[in-house]
Phi, psi and omega in degrees: 000131178275148181284147180292129182271356179288152177297143183296141177243149180283126181211163183287145176047057179238166176244150179297152177303137184252148179276138179291130176262123187297144178294309181271088182214141182305330181256013178287113182291325179291331173294319179298317179297317180297319178293323176297315177299318179298315180296320178295320178295323177297316181297312182293322178295318180295317179297326181279319193259347180294345178301338181295305180282331178294325180298326178295336178269335181283329188271136172275095187294325180294313179297322179294320179294320178294323180292328185265359183294149180267003179236073183299327180292323177291327180298323183281327187272316185208079184298324185294342179282347182255319187243146174237119186287160183296333181298336180270000185238128175282159181305123176090349179281141180287326179191155176277350177231176178260016181279107181284351180278349180269139175260125180282125179246119178262113185241127180264009174091024179284169182240355182265139180247084178247129182284175186296327179294319178292322176296315179298324178297317179295318178301325184275355187302311182296330181290322176296319179295318182292331177300325183290322190255347189295321179285315175297341183300329182294328179289320177295316184290326178289335187250343181232172183292120176303329180299314182282329175299315178297320179299315181294322180296317179294324177300322177297318177303310186299314183298313182292324179295319184294328184265356183299315181303318179296317180296318183295318184279339184251336187234345175099186189290326187287320171298326175297320177301317179297318178296326177289327176296316179297320175300320179296334176300325176284328183298329180298342180262347190297300184291315177301320179294316178296319179298318180296319180292316181294324178295331178282337190258340191238135171296159183299328182289345181250002189289323178298318178295315181297317180293320178299317180292317181298312184284353174293348172303327177297314181288325178296324178296324178279317184290318180264327185286319182296315176297322178296315180298318179295320180293316178295324179297319181279351183275178179288343179287331177078180186296331178301331181295337178296317179294318181293320178299314180298321181293319182293313180299318181292327176295320177298316177299317183300320178295315179298319180296315182298324185276335191237342188276158174212157185287328184203164184303323183294340179264357183274130183269339183242102181196145178291149180297324180297316179291321179298316178297320180296316180290324177300325184274342190235351182249129175277111185260158172227158180290151176299323179249103184286160179300128182294341179271003180299128180262116179270125182282072184302319182299314181290326177297312184284347176261356182287121179300323180295318180291320179294325178296318179286336173295318177299318178298319178302314183295308185293312184295319180292327175297315182290316180297319178296319177302315182291319183291319186272317190259351179297317175302321176293324178298314180293330180281310189271331182262313181268351175059048179268150174285175189294319180292316177298325178298314178298322180291315182295330180274345183267319186296319175303327177292327177294319177299315179299317180302311184295313183290328178297314181294311182299315182293317180299317179294317181297318181294317179296322178296318179295322178290321180296322178278000181060030174287323178227159178273167178298321180293316179298322181297313182289326179290319178297315181297316181293324180295317179299317182294312184289307185285323176295316178298320179298319180301312184285333173295321177295318179296321178298320182299318189264343189235001185240131170208193185289351178276342182220062182296332180295320177297318176299319178300317179296317179296320178295320178298316180294321179295315178296325177298316177299321181288352177294343180271000186300314186292338174277000178257255187294329182291315176295324177301318180302317183278352183259338187293317181200084183305332181297331184248033184302314183297315181296311182294324179295320180296317177297318181293318179294328175300315177295323177297319179295324177297321177296316179295320182294328182283344186299311179301322179293319179297317179298323180288333184269332187259141177294146182301328183293333184250003186298314181290331177293320177297318178296321178297317179297318178296322177299316182295315179299315180300315181297319180294316180297318181292326176299324183280321191238350183294157180208150175238020183248157176296129182275154183300319181290347180287343180232017184298316181297325180295320179296318180297317181297316184289327177295324180298321176292319183296328181290338186266334189243122179285157180297327183297337185290351182245008185299328182250028182290131179284152182294333182260014182295145178267000183278068185291333181297321180295316180294321180297322182297323179290322181291339186270357180293147185282063175226144186293329180222153180233133180263115180238103179048052179064023177246125182259126176256124175284170180300320180296317179293321179299317179296324179295319178295318179304314182295316182294317181294320179296320179294315182294323182287000000 
């Protein structure tokens, strides 16, 4: 929310104009909270997604190829005539010889022999778990502290990650799948809890920047986590050390979160007075424990074209992102024939590009909205269009122009595609938090459910579609998603998002006459009486020769409702 530039006028029950406290400031408490959320999101993403590159180190690719060969007699007599090991192949080379009868096998030295169906099952484990808890999560977050809900969810992640190496080496793929399902039970709470906390801490004019910064935890997990995982995999510690490293780092974050985080500014004990006044004047807050009698307009939410458009984006984008996060290391290994260190590098740098453009774009969009250069709806539609249509273009180019003979060109295309996707959070994600802040937890849970369905469908889609056309299918889905959001997407507060508030204020207005507040003192605590006068259906109200415009009246309504 931008501050009013008009000279201050004396009016009843008002607060002095407050100075804006910058978001990016060493003592900005909301920046600290956002960075904590970002670090936590990075930890949970790394614990969930490092299995992609770790799996390439866990699996004995040579043994698996021998097991799956259609020429068992040739396998026994002359294995070298069928397979060519990675040691004979330089990074990115299709083969060290011109013998087209040989199949190149890139092996990172793993010892587990799990086929592709078992690997896909393990990849989908967290998605099955999150499907169970994502919808009930809104009830927990509405009734209990989002801070502690998030803490418990991360604790579930840490425990399952720490015991995975033992389960994998002693019990096989199916117990690992069960442990991933249990981990997914915690995942269903991660995004709704973070969304509820961010909605309490940030004015609408700063939300694109805050969301961009928060979700960069996803890119940090890829940019920093993949090289670390590749290095540990190639080291003497082996692939189990990746799980232990993720558990230790996440435990450190969990302790920091418990000691320093808070659900909203009013609960924060360490904050400058200037920032507290600024947030009190500009952030619409809600209690950690909402009224149990609150009626959520589910029918209107689910019939809203803007909400349905962002649900489609949730499904499509999460399917594509999951495909890239889980299967990109395999793509670089099996299609481009890269070694383990090169694989970690190729999967990390596109995330760095995404990270940089996401932050720059989020700040630029928020600045344009703050200056009223563009509207909220135009901002989210422009951001979503760049992500969808730009991403589709580079997926098509990758399909037709990239193979093991030119891995560098593929690397450049992936960087450009990830760069376009850096505008996503300023698109459909910002739209989600803008449509009805009052119902953020409920809408986030529904949206995350659709996101989980998209993630869950990814292994099945990969199994059904040929590798040669996989990126073309993703490009087509991107185009459809972009067109639908252009037609129906929105970045503005919806009418049904404040309907209950209008009903409540009208009820007060019918009971209290305007004359009852003519002599109201400025320091009076009888805010209900003052609120009733402000809620009458008239464009302006005359109070002791003080004129309140509609905008000022709405500001008073919000402040009085928060204080009461």
